[in-house]
C-alpha positions in Angstrom: 69.5 -80.2 -44.0 66.7 -76.9 -43.8 63.5 -77.4 -45.7 60.9 -74.6 -46.2 57.5 -75.8 -45.2 54.2 -74.2 -45.5 50.7 -75.2 -43.8 47.6 -73.5 -42.6 46.9 -72.5 -38.9 43.9 -74.5 -39.1 43.5 -77.4 -36.5 44.0 -80.2 -38.7 47.3 -78.8 -40.1 48.6 -77.8 -36.6 47.7 -81.2 -35.2 49.5 -83.2 -37.7 52.5 -81.1 -37.9 53.1 -80.3 -34.2 55.2 -83.3 -33.7 57.8 -82.4 -36.7 57.8 -78.7 -35.8 58.6 -79.3 -32.1 61.1 -82.1 -32.9 59.0 -84.5 -31.0 59.8 -87.4 -33.3 63.0 -88.5 -35.4 63.1 -86.0 -38.3 66.1 -87.8 -39.9 68.5 -84.8 -40.0 65.7 -82.5 -41.5 65.1 -79.0 -39.9 62.0 -77.1 -41.0 61.6 -73.3 -41.7 57.8 -73.1 -41.0 55.5 -70.5 -42.7 51.8 -70.3 -41.5 49.3 -69.1 -44.2 45.9 -69.5 -45.2 45.0 -71.8 -48.3 45.2 -69.2 -50.8 48.2 -67.7 -49.5 50.1 -71.3 -49.6 48.7 -71.8 -53.2 50.1 -68.6 -54.6 53.6 -69.6 -52.7 53.5 -72.9 -54.3 53.1 -71.3 -57.8 55.9 -69.1 -57.4 58.1 -72.1 -56.2 58.9 -70.7 -53.1 58.4 -73.5 -50.8 60.1 -77.0 -50.6 57.1 -78.5 -48.8 53.8 -77.2 -48.5 50.0 -77.7 -48.0 48.2 -77.3 -51.3 44.6 -77.6 -52.3 44.1 -80.2 -54.7 42.7 -77.8 -57.2 46.1 -75.9 -57.1 48.0 -79.2 -57.3 46.3 -79.8 -60.6 48.3 -76.7 -61.9 51.6 -77.8 -60.3 52.2 -81.6 -61.1 55.1 -80.8 -63.0 56.9 -79.0 -60.1 55.5 -80.9 -57.2 54.8 -84.5 -56.3 52.2 -85.6 -53.6 53.3 -87.1 -50.3 51.6 -90.2 -49.1 51.0 -88.6 -45.5 49.3 -85.4 -44.5 46.2 -85.4 -46.9 42.8 -84.4 -45.8 40.2 -86.5 -47.8 37.1 -88.0 -46.2 33.3 -88.5 -46.5 31.2 -85.8 -45.2 33.9 -83.2 -45.4 33.0 -81.0 -48.2 32.5 -77.2 -48.4 29.2 -76.0 -47.8 27.5 -73.1 -49.6 25.3 -70.9 -47.3 23.2 -68.0 -47.1 21.9 -65.4 -44.8 18.4 -65.7 -46.4 16.6 -68.7 -45.5 13.8 -68.4 -48.2 16.4 -68.0 -50.7 18.0 -71.1 -49.8 15.0 -73.2 -49.6 14.2 -71.6 -53.3 17.6 -72.6 -54.8 17.0 -76.1 -53.5 13.3 -76.4 -54.4 14.0 -75.3 -57.9 17.1 -76.6 -58.6 17.4 -78.1 -62.1 21.2 -78.7 -61.7 22.7 -82.0 -60.5 20.9 -84.5 -58.5 22.6 -86.4 -55.7 21.9 -88.2 -52.5 22.5 -86.6 -49.2 23.9 -88.0 -46.0 20.3 -88.8 -44.9 19.5 -90.7 -48.3 17.1 -88.4 -49.6 17.4 -87.1 -53.0 18.4 -83.7 -53.5 18.5 -81.6 -56.7 20.4 -78.2 -56.6 20.3 -75.1 -58.5 21.8 -75.3 -62.1 21.4 -73.7 -65.2 17.7 -73.2 -65.8 16.7 -69.8 -66.6 15.2 -68.6 -63.4 18.1 -69.9 -61.4 20.6 -68.2 -63.6 18.8 -64.8 -63.4 19.0 -65.4 -59.6 22.5 -66.1 -59.4 23.4 -63.4 -61.9 22.1 -60.6 -59.5 24.2 -62.0 -56.8 27.7 -62.5 -55.5 29.3 -65.4 -53.8 32.3 -65.4 -51.5 34.7 -67.9 -52.0 37.8 -69.0 -49.7 40.3 -68.6 -52.8 40.3 -69.2 -56.7 42.4 -72.5 -56.7 40.8 -74.0 -53.5 39.1 -77.3 -53.9 36.1 -75.4 -52.6 35.8 -73.2 -55.7 36.4 -76.2 -58.0 33.6 -78.1 -56.6 31.5 -74.9 -56.6 31.9 -74.6 -60.4 31.1 -78.1 -61.1 27.8 -78.1 -59.0 26.8 -74.8 -59.8 28.1 -73.7 -63.2 25.4 -70.9 -63.2 27.2 -68.8 -60.5 28.7 -65.9 -62.5 30.2 -63.4 -59.7 32.7 -64.6 -57.3 35.2 -63.0 -55.1 37.8 -64.4 -52.9 38.0 -63.4 -49.3 39.6 -64.6 -46.3 38.1 -67.9 -45.4 37.4 -67.0 -41.7 35.8 -63.8 -42.9 33.2 -65.4 -45.2 30.6 -66.0 -42.6 30.8 -62.6 -41.2 30.7 -60.9 -44.6 27.5 -63.0 -45.8 25.6 -61.9 -42.7 26.4 -58.6 -43.2 24.7 -58.7 -46.5 28.0 -58.1 -48.7 27.4 -61.3 -50.4 24.3 -63.4 -51.4 26.0 -66.6 -50.4 29.4 -68.0 -49.1 31.4 -71.0 -49.5 32.5 -72.2 -46.0 35.5 -74.3 -45.2 37.4 -75.4 -42.0 36.0 -74.6 -38.6 33.0 -72.7 -39.9 31.3 -75.8 -41.2 30.4 -76.2 -37.3 29.5 -72.7 -36.5 27.3 -71.5 -39.3 23.9 -72.5 -37.8 24.5 -70.8 -34.6 25.6 -67.6 -36.4 22.1 -67.4 -38.3 23.2 -68.7 -41.7 21.3 -71.6 -44.1 22.9 -74.2 -45.9 22.2 -74.2 -49.7 24.2 -77.6 -50.4 27.0 -79.7 -49.0 29.3 -79.9 -52.2 31.1 -82.9 -50.5 27.9 -84.8 -50.9 27.8 -83.8 -54.6 31.2 -85.1 -55.1 30.8 -88.5 -53.1 27.2 -89.0 -54.9 28.6 -88.5 -58.6 32.0 -90.4 -57.9 31.6 -92.8 -55.1 34.9 -91.8 -53.9 36.1 -89.6 -50.6 36.5 -86.0 -51.6 40.2 -84.8 -51.9 40.4 -81.3 -50.3 44.1 -80.6 -49.6 47.4 -82.6 -49.6 51.1 -82.2 -48.7 53.3 -81.9 -51.7 57.1 -81.5 -52.3 59.1 -79.6 -54.6 60.5 -82.0 -57.3 63.9 -79.8 -57.1 64.9 -81.7 -54.1 66.6 -85.0 -54.4 64.5 -88.1 -54.7 65.9 -89.4 -51.4 65.1 -86.2 -49.6 61.6 -86.2 -50.9 61.3 -89.9 -49.5 62.8 -88.5 -46.2 60.2 -86.0 -46.0 57.4 -88.3 -46.6 58.7 -90.7 -43.8 59.1 -87.9 -41.5 55.7 -86.5 -41.9 54.2 -90.0 -41.6 55.9 -90.3 -38.4 54.4 -86.9 -37.3 50.7 -88.0 -38.1 51.5 -91.2 -36.2 52.7 -89.4 -33.1 49.5 -86.8 -33.4 47.3 -89.9 -33.2 49.1 -91.5 -30.2 49.6 -88.3 -28.1 46.6 -86.0 -29.2 47.2 -83.9 -25.9 51.0 -83.0 -26.9 49.6 -80.8 -29.9 46.8 -78.8 -27.9 48.6 -75.8 -27.0 49.9 -75.5 -30.5 46.6 -75.9 -32.2 45.0 -73.7 -29.6 47.6 -70.9 -30.3 46.6 -70.7 -34.0 43.2 -71.9 -34.3 40.4 -69.0 -35.7 37.7 -70.8 -33.5 38.7 -70.9 -30.0 35.9 -73.2 -28.7 37.9 -76.3 -27.6 34.8 -78.5 -28.7 34.8 -76.9 -32.2 38.7 -77.5 -32.6 38.2 -81.4 -31.5 35.3 -81.7 -34.0 37.6 -80.1 -36.7 40.4 -82.5 -36.2 38.4 -85.4 -36.1 36.6 -84.6 -39.3 39.7 -83.9 -41.2 42.1 -86.2 -39.8 41.8 -89.6 -40.5 43.5 -92.8 -41.9 43.9 -91.0 -45.2 46.2 -88.7 -43.3 48.2 -91.3 -42.2 48.5 -92.7 -45.8 46.4 -92.1 -48.9 46.2 -96.0 -49.6 44.7 -97.4 -52.7 41.3 -95.6 -52.1 42.8 -92.1 -51.6 44.9 -92.5 -54.6 42.0 -93.3 -56.6 40.2 -90.3 -55.3 42.9 -87.9 -56.2 43.4 -89.4 -59.5 39.8 -89.0 -60.2 39.7 -85.6 -59.1 42.7 -84.5 -61.4 41.3 -86.5 -64.4 37.8 -84.9 -64.0 39.3 -81.4 -64.1 41.8 -82.1 -67.0 38.7 -83.6 -69.3 36.7 -80.3 -68.3 39.6 -78.1 -69.3 39.6 -76.7 -65.6 43.1 -77.7 -65.0 46.1 -78.2 -67.7 47.4 -81.7 -68.7 50.0 -83.0 -66.6 52.0 -86.0 -65.7 50.2 -89.3 -64.8 52.4 -90.3 -61.9 51.9 -87.8 -59.4 53.0 -89.4 -56.0 56.2 -89.5 -54.4 57.7 -93.1 -55.2 
């Protein structure tokens, strides 16, 4: 049976899917027609119901819980993995943090940080600028709205272009995900806030970034088979990390091997093997908050592949 499969070219995805794509494991009779795309493209395809199995931001999943179920394997959750809001203007970064009157949270160093919220001066500052985001339905944009509700003007562009566009002065700030978390300082950008720290400090839970979902139109037995096969692929990736190196390098936006290694180590962890109780609580809390705030629509409570 052939399954249409979508995931991103980012190292964490190519790392966990390599064994499945290249038949290094038992796929239990399944073959996969692979579609690579950035997170927003995959979100759009999922909204159209065009893929049997796909990587999906948890923000987008909040709109699609009637159509897709979440697999236990393959998710990107963790601590210290959140999107970063950055600017090319160091003085602006310092001013936004120093004058912040929005949510207060603990940073990874243990210090208290209050970020810019809804104060009049901060609102005027944000109203005159524009923020580059990696997509409307990305988890990054969801968190940006929670932490910085005063931001009025956002524009979705390809995630790998955000650094360059902010440095060129086309945006006041940009929201970085994936490999760019590791390169922004070297390229002259300055951090305003780590939105992962915002989430963790307010919930005590790891941040759900993206998961692998399966279309509910597939037979439940096939859904479970896909979950087993993906778990097997993730396990193989952990046990044989060298096997995926060429595949990861061929599709990575950032070609520095050390950056790719850091990327994989940050986003691929035990939650990728299996969400487990803590991961399920984090995903459930993420969706509940969005539903309560009206950010995402109501949906079924049972969101996981059984």
